[in-house]
Backbone as a ProteinNet text record, in pm:
[ID]
protein_1_A
[PRIMARY]
MENMSNVVLVVLGIVVLWLLWRFFSAQLSVKSVQVSDLQKYIDKKAVFVDVRERSETPKYKFPNIKQIPMSEFKKRLNEIPKQGDVLVFCHSGMRSANVVRFLNKNGYDNVLNIKGGSMVLSRTFPKFVK
[TERTIARY]
-6428.8	-6443.1	-6428.3	-6489.5	-6481.7	-6338.4	-6263.3	-6123	-6040.9	-6069.5	-5999.2	-6026.5	-6150.1	-6185.8	-6110.2	-6097.1	-6022.5	-5875.1	-5818.4	-5677.9	-5657.2	-5746.3	-5737.2	-5745	-5836.1	-5850.2	-5724.9	-5666.9	-5545.1	-5430.4	-5414.3	-5308.3	-5329.6	-5451.2	-5482.8	-5452.3	-5487.2	-5457.8	-5308.8	-5231.5	-5085.7	-5028.9	-5076.5	-5029.3	-5061.5	-5181.4	-5220.8	-5132.7	-5110.7	-5024.3	-4882.7	-4830.6	-4696.2	-4687.7	-4788.2	-4788.7	-4795.1	-4877.4	-4885.8	-4752.7	-4691.6	-4561.8	-4457.6	-4453.9	-4358	-4380.3	-4505.5	-4538.6	-4491.9	-4529.3	-4497.5	-4352.2	-4291	-4151.6	-4059.9	-4096.3	-4014.3	-4007.3	-4115.9	-4117.9	-4055.5	-4063.2	-4009.2	-3858.1	-3798.8	-3656.2	-3566.9	-3623	-3543.5	-3573.6	-3477.4	-3501.6	-3608.7	-3704.9	-3817.2	-3844.8	-3922.1	-3964.8	-4114.8	-4183.1	-4325.6	-4343.3	-4449.5	-4478	-4489.4	-4540.6	-4556.2	-4422.9	-4311.4	-4178.4	-4102.1	-4164.1	-4092.3	-4051.5	-4124.6	-4091.8	-3948.2	-3900.1	-3761.8	-3662	-3696.7	-3608.8	-3616.2	-3733.4	-3747.4	-3662	-3669.1	-3590.9	-3441	-3400.1	-3257.5	-3212.1	-3301.4	-3271.7	-3236.4	-3308.8	-3289.9	-3327.6	-3272.7	-3306.1	-3421.3	-3525.8	-3639.2	-3625.4	-3645	-3634.8	-3767.9	-3833.3	-3960.7	-3928.4	-3953.1	-3919.3	-4039	-4150.4	-4266.8	-4235.1	-4305	-4285.5	-4339.2	-4290.1	-4325.5	-4475.8	-4547.8	-4691.5	-4773.6	-4712.4	-4786.7	-4803.3	-4919.3	-4949	-4993.2	-4994.1	-4959.2	-4808.2	-4767.5	-4627.2	-4606.6	-4485.2	-4454.4	-4350.9	-4354.4	-4258.1	-4183.3	-4141.4	-4057.3	-3927.4	-3867.9	-3732.9	-3641.8	-3546.9	-3448.3	-3510.4	-3607	-3668.8	-3610.7	-3591.5	-3546.4	-3647.8	-3687.5	-3770.2	-3679.7	-3660.7	-3580.5	-3667.3	-3741.9	-3829.3	-3752.3	-3817.7	-3753.1	-3695.4	-3761.5	-3713.6	-3582.3	-3544.8	-3420.5	-3317	-3350.9	-3273	-3127.3	-3102.3	-2963.7	-2877.5	-2935.2	-2860.2	-2830	-2913.9	-2902.1	-2856.7	-2798.7	-2755.1	-2661.2	-2580	-2484.2	-2551.9	-2682.2	-2754.3	-2795.3	-2777	-2814.1	-2692.6	-2706.9	-2591.9	-2564.8	-2437.6	-2399.6	-2385.8	-2399.4	-2393.4	-2529.3	-2566.1	-2694.4	-2807.4	-2923.1	-3039.4	-3103.4	-3139.4	-3210.6	-3337	-3452.3	-3580.4	-3643.3	-3678.1	-3726.7	-3874.7	-3952.3	-4094	-4145.5	-4256.2	-4330.1	-4477.5	-4564	-4706.8	-4744	-4700.9	-4742.9	-4629	-4506.2	-4391.6	-4324.5	-4383.3	-4329	-4207	-4223.1	-4109.8	-3997.2	-4032.9	-3928.5	-3853	-3920.5	-3850.9	-3749.6	-3786.8	-3693	-3575.3	-3600.8	-3492.8	-3399.4	-3455.2	-3372	-3284.4	-3342.5	-3264.5	-3151.3	-3181.2	-3080.2	-2969.5	-3008.5	-2909	-2823	-2883.1	-2807	-2701.2	-2738.8	-2644.9	-2533.3	-2556.3	-2456	-2384.7	-2380.7	-2299.9	-2367.2	-2495	-2567.5	-2629.6	-2583.5	-2642.8	-2722.4	-2743.7	-2811.3	-2952.2	-3011.2	-3141.9	-3251.5	-3369.1	-3486.7	-3604.6	-3687.4	-3812	-3921.1	-4002.9	-4116.4	-4234.9	-4274.2	-4384.9	-4514.6	-4584.2	-4713.5	-4704.3	-4584	-4561.6	-4650.8	-4675	-4751.5	-4897	-4946.2	-5084.5	-5100.7	-4997.7	-5002.5	-4945.5	-4843.8	-4781.2	-4880.5	-4963.6	-5054.4	-5158.3	-5192.4	-5287.2	-5217.9	-5093.3	-5022.1	-4956.3	-4908.7	-4838.3	-4902.9	-5028.2	-5094.9	-5025.8	-4953.8	-4886.2	-4773.3	-4726.8	-4618.9	-4668.7	-4799.8	-4855.1	-4870.3	-4817.3	-4828.8	-4968.9
-4277	-4410.7	-4517.2	-4491	-4587.1	-4601.4	-4489.7	-4494.8	-4581.1	-4572	-4652	-4800.4	-4835.8	-4975.7	-5026.6	-4943.7	-4983.5	-5005.8	-4919.9	-4933.8	-5064.2	-5093.2	-5216.6	-5338.1	-5336.6	-5447.9	-5465.3	-5356.7	-5363.3	-5421.2	-5373.8	-5425	-5573	-5610.5	-5749.9	-5836.1	-5787.7	-5860.1	-5878.8	-5775.5	-5783.3	-5887.4	-5888	-5984.1	-6126.5	-6149.7	-6283.7	-6327.2	-6239.3	-6272.4	-6302.6	-6225.8	-6249.1	-6385.8	-6421.1	-6552	-6665.4	-6651.6	-6754.2	-6766.9	-6653.8	-6656	-6727.5	-6696.9	-6762.8	-6912.6	-6953.7	-7095.5	-7169	-7118	-7189.3	-7173.6	-7059.4	-7041.9	-7126.8	-7149.9	-7234.6	-7375.6	-7425	-7561.3	-7569.2	-7462.4	-7465.3	-7451.3	-7392	-7362.4	-7475.3	-7590.6	-7704.7	-7825.8	-7918.8	-8043.4	-8122.5	-8170.9	-8242.8	-8371	-8456	-8581.4	-8596	-8649.2	-8676.7	-8804.8	-8812	-8931.9	-9054.8	-9036.6	-9149.5	-9210.7	-9139.6	-9190.8	-9247.5	-9255.9	-9296	-9442.2	-9530.1	-9672	-9700.2	-9631.6	-9655.6	-9612.9	-9509.4	-9467.5	-9565.7	-9621.8	-9725.3	-9845.3	-9884.4	-9997.8	-9971.5	-9845.7	-9808.5	-9787.5	-9811.1	-9795.2	-9651.3	-9556.2	-9415.4	-9392.1	-9288.3	-9248.5	-9148.8	-9173.8	-9082.7	-9004.9	-8873.7	-8788.6	-8715.4	-8744.4	-8682.2	-8563.7	-8441.5	-8322.3	-8265.8	-8341	-8296.2	-8309.6	-8233.8	-8242.5	-8376.4	-8419.4	-8551.5	-8571.7	-8465.6	-8476.8	-8494.6	-8473.8	-8482.6	-8628.2	-8658	-8792.6	-8785.4	-8895.3	-9030.6	-9050.1	-9157.6	-9198.8	-9297.5	-9307.8	-9394.7	-9499.2	-9610.5	-9718.1	-9750.3	-9644.9	-9665.6	-9730.2	-9812.3	-9858.4	-9734.7	-9734.7	-9625.5	-9488.7	-9483.1	-9354.1	-9297.5	-9166.7	-9095.3	-8984.9	-8971.4	-8855.9	-8754.8	-8644	-8533.9	-8408.9	-8377.7	-8260.3	-8134.3	-8048.8	-7926.4	-7845.7	-7849.9	-7775.4	-7830.4	-7953.2	-8015.9	-8030.1	-7983.1	-8018.2	-7973.5	-7851.1	-7802.8	-7881.7	-7920.8	-7998.3	-8139.4	-8191.8	-8331.2	-8345.8	-8241.2	-8239.4	-8355.3	-8395	-8503.9	-8638.7	-8650.1	-8774.6	-8790	-8685.5	-8689.1	-8734.8	-8846.8	-8893.7	-8802.8	-8789.1	-8709.4	-8797.7	-8927.4	-9022.9	-9087.3	-9118.4	-9182.6	-9081.1	-9126.4	-9037.5	-9016.7	-8891.9	-8855	-8781.5	-8833.1	-8773.7	-8715.2	-8587.3	-8513.9	-8482.4	-8500.7	-8465.4	-8408.5	-8335.4	-8279.9	-8304.3	-8221.4	-8240	-8205	-8088.5	-8042	-8025.8	-8022.4	-8000.4	-7866.5	-7779.4	-7645.6	-7648.8	-7707.2	-7714	-7798.1	-7909.2	-7995.1	-7923.9	-7838.7	-7759.9	-7666.8	-7607.5	-7520.8	-7600.6	-7721.6	-7806.9	-7846.8	-7882.1	-7917.8	-7799.7	-7680.9	-7560.2	-7541.3	-7558.4	-7547.7	-7651.3	-7775.5	-7881.3	-7850.9	-7801.8	-7765	-7659.2	-7561.2	-7455	-7507.7	-7624.2	-7682.6	-7802.3	-7805.9	-7904.6	-8036.6	-8047.5	-8169.7	-8151.2	-8230.7	-8220.7	-8345.7	-8430.2	-8558.7	-8561.5	-8444.7	-8439.9	-8393.3	-8450.8	-8417.3	-8393.1	-8299.7	-8272.8	-8362.3	-8423.4	-8501.6	-8407.6	-8384.2	-8291.9	-8343.6	-8255.3	-8291.2	-8349	-8388.7	-8437.1	-8551.9	-8559.3	-8671.2	-8669.1	-8552.5	-8547.7	-8643.2	-8654.6	-8741.7	-8879.8	-8883.6	-9012.3	-9112.4	-9067.5	-9161.5	-9218.8	-9144.5	-9197	-9290.4	-9260.5	-9337.2	-9461.7	-9454.7	-9567.6	-9604.4	-9646.6	-9678.4	-9792.3	-9879.3	-9990.6	-9942.3	-9819.4	-9766.8	-9677.6	-9665.7	-9586.4	-9675.7	-9629.2	-9707.1	-9700.1
-834.1	-779.1	-888	-1004	-1113.8	-1164.3	-1166.3	-1207.1	-1112.2	-983.5	-883	-905.8	-938.3	-965.7	-1087.1	-1189.6	-1309.3	-1278.7	-1196.5	-1157.8	-1080.7	-989.1	-910.5	-1002.7	-1098.6	-1192	-1277.9	-1322.5	-1403.2	-1320.1	-1199	-1111.6	-1081.9	-1052.9	-1027.3	-1150	-1267.6	-1391.5	-1412.1	-1384.2	-1397.9	-1301.1	-1178.4	-1078.8	-1123.3	-1171.7	-1218.1	-1335.1	-1430.8	-1544.5	-1500.5	-1405.5	-1354.4	-1286.3	-1206.1	-1139.6	-1240.7	-1341.5	-1446.5	-1520.3	-1552.3	-1619.8	-1534.2	-1404.2	-1314.2	-1310	-1301.8	-1293.7	-1419	-1535.5	-1658.8	-1700.6	-1675.5	-1714.3	-1627.5	-1502.7	-1414.9	-1470.2	-1521.9	-1574.4	-1713	-1791.9	-1926.7	-1931.8	-1831.5	-1836.2	-1785.2	-1755	-1709.4	-1795.9	-1798.3	-1871.5	-1797.1	-1872.7	-1812.7	-1888.4	-1822.6	-1883.3	-1859.4	-1959	-1945.5	-1864.3	-1788.6	-1709.6	-1799.7	-1919.9	-2011.7	-2053.5	-2034.1	-2069.5	-1950.6	-1834.1	-1713.2	-1710.5	-1777	-1767.8	-1810.7	-1913	-1955.8	-1847.6	-1769.6	-1660	-1543.1	-1521	-1418	-1456.9	-1583.3	-1633.3	-1623.6	-1640.1	-1631.4	-1487.2	-1392.5	-1249.3	-1212.1	-1270	-1236.9	-1090.8	-1032.7	-896.5	-904	-825.9	-816	-686.4	-694.5	-576.2	-558.2	-447.1	-410.2	-319.9	-368.8	-290.6	-215.9	-215.2	-137.7	11	91.1	236	286.9	401	455.1	473.7	497.9	523.5	395.3	281.2	155.6	112.6	57	10.5	-135.2	-208	-165.7	-162.5	-97.7	-95.9	-209.8	-257.8	-371	-332.4	-401.5	-379.1	-508.5	-579.1	-695.9	-650.9	-736.2	-703.1	-697.7	-610.5	-601.4	-573.5	-483.9	-452.7	-323.6	-323.8	-205.3	-177.9	-53.3	-18.1	50	-18.9	34	22.7	128.2	122.4	83.5	8.8	-37.9	78.7	192.7	309.4	364.4	327	374.1	262.8	144.6	26.7	32.7	70.2	72	169.7	283.3	383.2	333.7	244.5	202	56.5	3.2	-136.3	-169.1	-72.9	-96.7	-123.3	-100.2	-125.7	-272.2	-350.4	-491.6	-571.9	-644.7	-723.3	-843.4	-877.3	-994.4	-1118.5	-1101.2	-1212.3	-1230.1	-1352.6	-1379.6	-1379.1	-1422.9	-1431.7	-1295.2	-1267.6	-1145.4	-1188.4	-1145.3	-1180.6	-1054.8	-1060.8	-944.8	-964.6	-856.9	-866	-735.8	-748.3	-634.6	-663.4	-614.9	-640.7	-785.1	-832	-964.7	-1064.5	-1017.9	-1104.8	-1085.1	-1006.5	-984.4	-891.9	-773.8	-679.7	-737.1	-801.4	-857.1	-969	-1047.1	-1149.3	-1083.1	-971.8	-898.5	-843.9	-796.2	-745	-859.4	-974.6	-1090.5	-1130.4	-1132.4	-1164.4	-1062.8	-934.1	-828.5	-849.3	-878	-900.3	-1023	-1129.9	-1249.6	-1216	-1135.2	-1096.2	-1007.4	-945.5	-856.2	-918.7	-1050.5	-1120.3	-1155	-1133.2	-1168.9	-1307.4	-1403.9	-1537.6	-1572.4	-1473.8	-1492.8	-1434.5	-1410.3	-1344.1	-1439.4	-1419.7	-1499.9	-1407.8	-1445.7	-1374.9	-1433.8	-1348.5	-1397.3	-1412.8	-1538.6	-1566.1	-1505.6	-1437.7	-1379.1	-1240.1	-1197.9	-1061.9	-1019.7	-891.4	-835.9	-879.5	-925.4	-974.5	-1093.3	-1175.5	-1292.3	-1258.9	-1174.5	-1138.6	-1081.8	-989.6	-923	-1019.3	-1123.8	-1223.6	-1322.5	-1356.8	-1458.4	-1402.4	-1277.2	-1214.9	-1081.7	-1081.2	-953.5	-877.9	-947.8	-880.1	-788.9	-808.4	-725.5	-611.9	-597.3	-488	-365.3	-250.8	-126.8	-73
[MASK]
++++++++++++++++++++++++++++++++++++++++++++++++++++++++++++++++++++++++++++++++++++++++++++++++++++++++++++++++++++++++++++++++++

C-alpha cells in the first residue's frame, strides 16, 4: 500500500512539473513586451488584440483595440494587420502567447505577447479600463 502511495505521488509530481513547464515555456518562446513598456506602443498607435472570451472582464478602451476571442481567432485572422506593431493579451499571458505563436507560424512577424495579460494591465493602466 505504501509503495502505491509513493507511485501516485511521483506521478502527480511529474504531472505538476509538466504543467508548469508548459505554462512557462509557452510564454518564453514568443516575443513579449512588459506592461511597463506599453506606453511607447500606445504612442506609436499599435493595435491591441484582446483574445479573452467576451464574458471575461474587465474590458479595455485602448486606442486601436480589437476583441477577437481565441475561440473565433482562426475565422477572424484577416482582421490582424501584417504591418505595424500588434500587441496580444489575455488574462495571464498564456493564451495570448499561443496566439502569438500561431500568428508567427502564419507569417506575422509584427506581433508581441503582453506579459502578465490583463492581470497586470488593469493595475498599470487603470485609465484604460471601462
